[in-house]
C-alpha positions as CSV (number, residue, x, y, z in Angstrom):
1,X,0.0,0.0,0.0
2,X,2.9,2.4,0.7
3,X,5.1,1.7,-2.3
4,X,3.6,2.9,-5.6
5,X,6.1,0.7,-7.6
6,X,3.9,-2.4,-7.3
7,X,0.7,-0.6,-8.2
8,X,2.2,1.1,-11.3
9,X,3.6,-2.1,-12.8
10,X,2.1,-5.1,-14.5
11,X,4.2,-8.2,-14.9
12,X,3.9,-11.3,-17.1
13,X,2.1,-14.1,-15.3
14,X,5.4,-16.0,-14.7
15,X,6.9,-13.1,-12.8
16,X,5.8,-12.3,-9.2
17,X,6.6,-9.6,-6.7
18,X,6.4,-12.1,-3.8
19,X,9.5,-14.2,-4.8
20,X,12.8,-13.8,-6.5
21,X,11.5,-14.1,-10.1
22,X,11.4,-10.3,-10.8
23,X,14.9,-9.8,-9.4
24,X,16.2,-12.7,-11.4
25,X,14.5,-11.4,-14.6
26,X,15.9,-7.9,-14.3
27,X,19.3,-9.1,-13.4
28,X,19.4,-11.4,-16.4
29,X,18.8,-8.4,-18.6
30,X,22.4,-7.3,-17.7
31,X,23.8,-10.3,-19.5
32,X,23.3,-8.8,-22.9
33,X,25.8,-6.0,-21.8
34,X,28.5,-8.4,-20.6
35,X,30.8,-7.6,-23.5
36,X,30.4,-3.8,-22.9
37,X,31.2,-4.3,-19.2
38,X,34.4,-6.2,-20.0
39,X,35.4,-3.4,-22.4
40,X,34.8,-0.7,-19.8
41,X,36.8,-2.7,-17.2
42,X,39.7,-3.1,-19.7
43,X,39.8,0.6,-20.6
44,X,38.9,2.4,-17.4
45,X,40.8,2.8,-14.2
46,X,37.7,3.6,-12.1
47,X,34.2,2.2,-12.7
48,X,31.0,3.7,-11.2
49,X,27.9,1.4,-11.4
50,X,24.4,2.6,-10.9
51,X,21.0,1.1,-9.9
52,X,17.7,2.5,-8.8
53,X,17.4,-0.2,-6.1
54,X,19.4,-0.9,-3.0
55,X,22.0,-3.6,-3.4
56,X,22.5,-4.5,0.3
57,X,20.2,-4.4,3.3
58,X,22.9,-2.7,5.4
59,X,22.4,0.4,3.2
60,X,19.1,0.9,4.9
61,X,18.4,1.7,8.6
62,X,17.3,-1.2,10.7
63,X,13.7,-2.1,10.7
64,X,13.1,-0.8,14.2
65,X,14.3,2.7,13.0
66,X,11.8,3.0,10.2
67,X,8.3,4.5,10.1
68,X,7.5,1.9,7.5
69,X,9.1,-1.3,8.9
70,X,8.4,-3.4,5.7
71,X,10.6,-1.1,3.6
72,X,13.6,-3.6,3.6
73,X,11.3,-6.1,1.8
74,X,10.9,-4.0,-1.3
75,X,14.1,-2.0,-1.8
76,X,16.5,-4.4,-3.6
77,X,17.8,-7.9,-4.0
78,X,20.8,-10.1,-3.5
79,X,21.1,-10.5,-7.2
80,X,21.9,-6.8,-7.5
81,X,24.8,-7.0,-5.0
82,X,26.1,-10.1,-6.8
83,X,26.1,-8.3,-10.1
84,X,27.9,-5.3,-8.6
85,X,30.6,-7.7,-7.1
86,X,30.9,-9.3,-10.5
87,X,31.8,-5.9,-12.0
88,X,33.9,-4.5,-9.1
89,X,35.4,-7.7,-7.9
90,X,34.6,-9.7,-4.8
91,X,36.9,-7.7,-2.7
92,X,36.1,-4.3,-4.3
93,X,38.8,-1.7,-4.6
94,X,39.5,2.0,-4.1
95,X,38.3,2.4,-7.8
96,X,34.9,0.8,-7.1
97,X,31.8,2.9,-6.5
98,X,28.1,2.1,-6.8
99,X,25.4,4.8,-6.8
100,X,21.9,3.7,-5.8
101,X,18.5,5.1,-5.0
102,X,15.0,4.2,-4.1
103,X,14.9,4.8,-0.3
104,X,15.6,8.6,-0.3
105,X,18.0,8.1,2.6
106,X,21.3,9.9,2.0
107,X,24.2,7.5,2.3
108,X,27.9,7.4,1.7
109,X,29.8,4.4,3.1
110,X,32.4,1.9,2.0
111,X,31.4,-1.7,2.7
112,X,33.6,-4.7,1.8
113,X,35.7,-2.5,-0.5
114,X,33.0,-0.7,-2.5
115,X,31.9,2.8,-1.9
116,X,28.1,3.0,-1.9
117,X,26.4,6.4,-2.4
118,X,22.9,7.6,-2.4
119,X,22.4,11.4,-2.6
120,X,18.6,11.7,-3.1
121,X,17.1,14.7,-4.8
122,X,13.9,13.7,-3.0
123,X,10.2,14.7,-3.3
124,X,9.4,18.4,-2.8
125,X,7.8,17.8,0.6
126,X,11.0,15.9,1.7
127,X,13.1,18.9,0.5
128,X,10.8,21.3,2.3
129,X,11.1,19.4,5.6
130,X,14.8,18.7,5.0
131,X,14.2,15.0,5.5
132,X,16.6,12.2,5.1
133,X,19.9,14.2,5.2
134,X,19.8,16.1,1.9
135,X,22.7,18.3,1.0
136,X,20.8,21.3,-0.1
137,X,19.0,19.0,-2.5
138,X,21.4,19.6,-5.3
139,X,23.0,16.8,-7.3
140,X,26.2,15.5,-5.7
141,X,29.5,15.8,-7.5
142,X,31.0,12.3,-7.0
143,X,33.9,12.3,-9.5
144,X,36.0,15.2,-10.7
145,X,39.5,15.7,-12.0
146,X,40.2,12.0,-12.2
147,X,39.3,11.2,-8.7
148,X,36.3,10.5,-6.4
149,X,35.2,13.4,-4.2
150,X,35.6,13.1,-0.5
151,X,33.1,11.1,1.5
152,X,29.9,13.0,2.2
153,X,28.2,13.1,5.6
154,X,24.7,11.8,5.7
155,X,22.8,11.0,8.9
156,X,22.3,7.2,8.5
157,X,25.7,6.3,7.1
158,X,27.4,8.4,9.7
159,X,25.2,6.7,12.4
160,X,26.3,3.3,11.3
161,X,29.9,4.3,11.0
162,X,30.0,4.6,14.8
163,X,27.1,2.4,15.9
164,X,26.9,-1.4,15.2
165,X,23.8,-2.8,13.7
166,X,21.8,-4.6,16.3
167,X,19.3,-6.8,14.5
168,X,18.3,-8.7,17.6
169,X,17.2,-5.4,19.3
170,X,13.4,-5.2,18.9
171,X,12.9,-1.9,20.8
172,X,11.5,0.7,18.5
173,X,13.4,3.9,17.9
174,X,11.9,6.7,20.0
175,X,10.5,8.6,16.9
176,X,8.8,5.4,15.7
177,X,7.5,4.5,19.1
178,X,6.0,8.0,19.4
179,X,4.1,7.4,16.1
180,X,2.5,4.2,17.5
181,X,1.6,5.9,20.8
182,X,-0.5,8.4,18.9
């Protein structure tokens, strides 16, 4: 009910949004570009990959921190992370960067050797309320003069850079608990 993506799309009968068939289908579409990817890897020192969806669950706040706790179920897939690793290498490198979107949470973190960045432009009401750690809501310059720009500071990636994830903690964040008390 919250995510418009499922209401706006119609899939062939063999594809379903309740299993991995959609993620598998979209990932397989990348195969036709395998030769182009190899050529880019051969020619370029640095590679920036892009996706609309989130490649890893640890690029989203924990469920207890979210107003919509089912968000992690609809933001990405393991297929996407595997595809990114196939391009950047299993260990990643200083030349590896992936730009993603979908959740509107600003994020800039390096995980397992790959820099992951989300600098959302956001919806107008999010911009007006300065939600989700926007940087003045202008596009982020990520690469300039042959190098990546410095790490940006966004609320959630900064939070998790000093606080470990605690998936066994079921206590709602205070701002979420306040919503349920109303």
